[in-house]
C-alpha positions as CSV (number, residue, x, y, z in Angstrom):
1,M,56.1,-13.9,-21.5
2,K,53.6,-15.2,-24.0
3,Q,56.3,-15.0,-26.8
4,K,58.9,-16.9,-24.8
5,K,56.8,-19.9,-24.4
6,P,56.3,-20.6,-28.1
7,I,60.1,-20.0,-28.6
8,R,60.9,-22.5,-25.8
9,L,58.4,-24.9,-27.3
10,S,60.0,-24.5,-30.7
11,Q,63.5,-25.3,-29.2
12,Q,62.0,-28.4,-27.5
13,Y,60.4,-29.4,-30.7
14,E,63.7,-29.2,-32.6
15,T,65.5,-31.1,-29.9
16,A,62.9,-33.9,-29.7
17,L,62.9,-34.2,-33.6
18,E,66.6,-34.4,-33.7
19,K,66.6,-37.2,-31.1
20,L,64.0,-39.2,-33.0
21,L,66.0,-38.9,-36.2
22,K,69.1,-40.2,-34.4
23,Q,67.0,-43.1,-33.0
24,G,65.6,-43.9,-36.4
25,P,62.3,-45.6,-37.2
26,G,62.4,-47.5,-33.9
27,G,62.4,-44.3,-31.9
28,S,59.4,-43.3,-29.7
29,L,56.9,-40.7,-30.8
30,Q,55.8,-40.1,-27.3
31,P,57.8,-36.8,-27.0
32,A,56.0,-35.5,-30.1
33,L,52.6,-36.2,-28.5
34,K,53.7,-34.3,-25.4
35,L,54.8,-31.4,-27.5
36,G,51.4,-31.5,-29.2
37,H,49.6,-31.2,-25.8
38,A,51.9,-28.4,-24.9
39,A,51.0,-26.6,-28.1
40,V,47.3,-27.0,-27.4
41,A,47.9,-25.6,-23.9
42,L,49.5,-22.5,-25.5
43,G,46.6,-22.1,-27.9
44,L,48.6,-22.9,-31.0
45,D,46.9,-24.2,-34.2
46,T,48.1,-26.6,-36.9
47,L,49.5,-23.8,-39.1
48,E,51.7,-22.5,-36.2
49,L,52.9,-26.0,-35.4
50,A,53.7,-26.5,-39.1
51,R,55.9,-23.3,-39.1
52,M,57.6,-24.7,-36.0
53,H,58.3,-27.9,-37.8
54,D,59.7,-26.2,-40.9
55,Q,62.0,-24.1,-38.7
56,A,63.3,-27.3,-37.0
57,M,63.8,-29.0,-40.4
58,V,65.8,-26.0,-41.6
59,A,67.8,-25.9,-38.4
60,L,68.6,-29.6,-38.8
61,G,69.4,-29.3,-42.5
62,L,66.6,-31.5,-43.7
63,S,64.4,-29.1,-45.6
64,D,65.6,-30.2,-49.0
65,T,66.3,-33.8,-48.2
66,K,63.9,-36.4,-49.4
67,N,64.7,-39.6,-47.7
68,G,63.8,-41.7,-44.7
69,F,64.6,-38.8,-42.3
70,T,61.9,-36.7,-44.0
71,K,59.3,-39.4,-43.7
72,L,60.2,-39.9,-40.0
73,A,60.1,-36.2,-39.4
74,W,56.6,-36.1,-41.0
75,L,55.5,-38.9,-38.7
76,F,56.8,-36.8,-35.8
77,F,54.8,-33.7,-37.0
78,T,51.7,-35.8,-37.5
79,E,51.9,-37.2,-33.9
80,A,52.5,-33.7,-32.5
81,N,49.6,-32.3,-34.4
82,A,47.2,-35.1,-33.3
83,P,46.2,-33.3,-30.0
84,I,45.6,-30.0,-32.0
85,E,43.4,-31.9,-34.5
86,A,41.6,-33.6,-31.7
87,T,41.0,-30.2,-30.1
88,H,39.8,-28.9,-33.5
89,R,37.4,-31.8,-33.8
90,A,36.2,-31.3,-30.3
91,A,35.8,-27.6,-31.0
92,Q,33.8,-28.3,-34.2
93,Q,31.7,-30.8,-32.4
94,G,31.2,-28.3,-29.6
95,Q,30.3,-25.7,-32.2
96,A,27.8,-28.0,-33.8
97,S,26.4,-28.9,-30.4
98,L,26.3,-25.2,-29.6
99,S,24.5,-24.5,-32.8
100,R,22.0,-27.3,-32.1
101,S,21.6,-26.0,-28.6
102,Q,21.0,-22.5,-29.9
103,A,18.5,-23.8,-32.4
104,T,16.7,-25.7,-29.7
105,L,16.9,-22.7,-27.4
106,G,15.5,-20.5,-30.2
107,Q,12.7,-23.0,-30.7
108,R,12.0,-23.2,-26.9
109,T,12.1,-19.4,-26.8
110,E,9.5,-19.2,-29.6
111,E,7.4,-21.8,-27.9
112,L,7.7,-20.0,-24.6
113,A,6.8,-16.7,-26.3
114,A,3.8,-18.4,-27.9
115,S,2.7,-19.8,-24.6
116,N,3.2,-16.4,-23.0
117,R,1.0,-14.8,-25.6
118,K,-1.6,-17.5,-25.1
119,L,-1.4,-17.0,-21.4
120,Q,-1.7,-13.2,-21.8
121,R,-4.8,-13.7,-24.0
122,G,-6.2,-16.1,-21.4
123,I,-5.6,-13.5,-18.7
124,I,-7.2,-10.8,-20.8
125,Q,-10.2,-13.0,-21.5
126,R,-10.6,-14.0,-17.9
127,K,-10.3,-10.3,-16.8
128,A,-13.0,-9.4,-19.4
129,M,-15.2,-12.2,-18.2
130,A,-14.7,-11.1,-14.6
131,D,-15.4,-7.5,-15.5
132,A,-18.5,-8.6,-17.4
133,A,-19.6,-10.7,-14.4
134,T,-19.0,-7.8,-12.1
135,K,-20.9,-5.5,-14.4
136,N,-23.8,-8.0,-14.7
137,G,-23.8,-8.4,-10.9
138,H,-24.0,-4.6,-10.5
139,D,-26.7,-4.4,-13.1
140,H,-28.6,-7.3,-11.4
141,Q,-28.2,-5.6,-8.1
142,K,-29.4,-2.3,-9.6
143,S,-32.4,-4.0,-11.2
144,L,-33.2,-5.7,-7.9
145,Q,-33.0,-2.5,-6.0
146,E,-35.2,-0.8,-8.6
147,S,-37.7,-3.6,-8.4
148,L,-37.8,-3.4,-4.6
149,Q,-38.3,0.3,-4.8
150,L,-41.2,-0.2,-7.3
151,Q,-42.7,-2.8,-5.1
152,K,-42.5,-0.4,-2.1
153,R,-44.1,2.4,-4.1
154,L,-46.8,0.0,-5.3
155,R,-47.5,-1.1,-1.7
156,Q,-47.6,2.6,-0.7
157,L,-49.9,3.4,-3.6
158,T,-52.1,0.4,-2.8
159,H,-52.3,1.5,0.8
160,R,-53.3,5.0,-0.1
161,V,-55.9,3.7,-2.5
162,M,-57.3,1.4,0.2
163,L,-57.3,4.3,2.7
164,S,-59.0,6.5,0.1
165,Q,-61.6,3.7,-0.5
166,E,-62.1,3.3,3.1
167,D,-62.6,7.0,3.6
168,E,-65.0,7.0,0.7
169,R,-66.9,4.1,2.2
170,Q,-67.1,5.9,5.5
171,H,-68.3,9.0,3.7
172,I,-70.9,7.1,1.7
173,S,-71.9,5.2,4.9
174,H,-72.5,8.5,6.7
175,E,-74.5,9.9,3.8
176,L,-76.5,6.7,3.7
177,Q,-77.2,6.8,7.4
178,D,-78.2,10.5,7.2
179,E,-80.4,10.0,4.2
180,I,-82.1,6.9,5.6
181,A,-82.5,8.5,9.0
182,Q,-84.2,11.5,7.3
183,T,-86.4,9.2,5.3
184,L,-87.3,7.1,8.3
185,L,-88.0,10.2,10.3
186,G,-90.3,11.4,7.5
187,I,-92.0,7.9,7.5
188,N,-92.5,8.2,11.3
189,V,-94.0,11.6,11.0
190,R,-96.3,10.3,8.3
191,L,-97.4,7.4,10.5
192,L,-98.1,9.8,13.3
193,S,-100.2,11.9,10.9
194,L,-102.0,8.7,9.7
195,K,-102.8,7.8,13.2
196,Q,-104.3,11.2,13.9
197,H,-106.3,11.4,10.6
198,A,-107.5,7.8,10.6
199,R,-110.5,8.7,12.6
200,R,-111.5,11.9,10.7
201,N,-110.9,11.6,7.0
202,T,-110.8,8.3,5.1
203,K,-109.8,10.0,1.8
204,G,-107.0,11.9,3.5
205,F,-106.0,8.6,5.2
206,K,-105.5,6.9,1.8
207,E,-103.4,9.8,0.5
208,E,-101.2,9.7,3.6
209,I,-100.7,6.0,3.0
210,A,-99.7,6.6,-0.6
211,S,-97.3,9.4,0.5
212,T,-95.8,7.2,3.1
213,Q,-95.3,4.4,0.5
214,R,-93.5,6.9,-1.7
215,L,-91.2,7.8,1.1
216,V,-90.4,4.1,1.6
217,L,-89.8,3.7,-2.1
218,K,-87.5,6.7,-2.1
219,S,-85.6,5.3,0.9
220,A,-85.2,1.9,-0.9
221,Q,-84.0,3.6,-4.0
222,S,-81.4,5.6,-2.0
223,V,-80.1,2.4,-0.4
224,R,-79.8,0.8,-3.8
225,R,-78.0,3.8,-5.3
226,V,-75.5,4.0,-2.4
227,A,-75.0,0.2,-2.6
228,R,-74.1,0.5,-6.2
229,E,-71.6,3.3,-5.5
230,I,-69.8,1.1,-2.9
231,G,-69.9,-1.9,-5.2
232,Y,-72.5,-3.9,-3.3
233,Q,-75.2,-5.8,-5.3
234,P,-78.3,-6.4,-3.3
235,E,-80.2,-9.7,-3.5
236,P,-83.4,-9.8,-5.6
237,S,-85.4,-10.4,-2.5
238,A,-84.1,-7.0,-1.1
239,D,-85.8,-5.0,-4.0
240,V,-88.4,-3.1,-2.0
241,S,-89.5,-1.0,-5.0
242,A,-90.6,-4.2,-6.8
243,S,-92.9,-5.1,-3.9
244,L,-94.4,-1.6,-3.8
């Protein structure tokens, strides 16, 4: 079917050329233009149309003739070939436009690839920053927890120290009370003895007074010692030993 169409077109070409030659230079070239459009529709190129023209010239017996008919036949061919040439020019322009579009597309593709790489780097950097922030947050939280634990331990230790100090103070206080109580008891006994011997023996009375003074001094020294152990500094006026 595809072969019959060029054959039919070739016959139409020969008929239209013969008609033009009979009409002479005043004949219309419009049939040649129509044949050219038909050739374009069939996908024929200039070379194939030239072969069709040569066949028509041979059939009309004009192949070796160089006269006005040859020139007129050439005008017919040129008119028929105009749509093919226009198609070629359009195709060339389209190819050029396609090439430019491909170049532009390639450039856009490269730009898009560069933007994509930049975006990927940005994503990686943001992820790294987010990971670092998360890690820093975890480290900060861990440090805070450790600090709170240390503070808790310090409070517990301080509490134990205070309890220990309080126990020690109570222990020292008890010792002080016992020692002072014993000393005062001794002083009381001495005073009773002084009261009994005051009437009988003056010399013995003086010795008892001296012994009682020593007990008082010993008691004062015990108080000062215990006071130093618990961190208390007595006032100078409280120094009993200086007055004895």
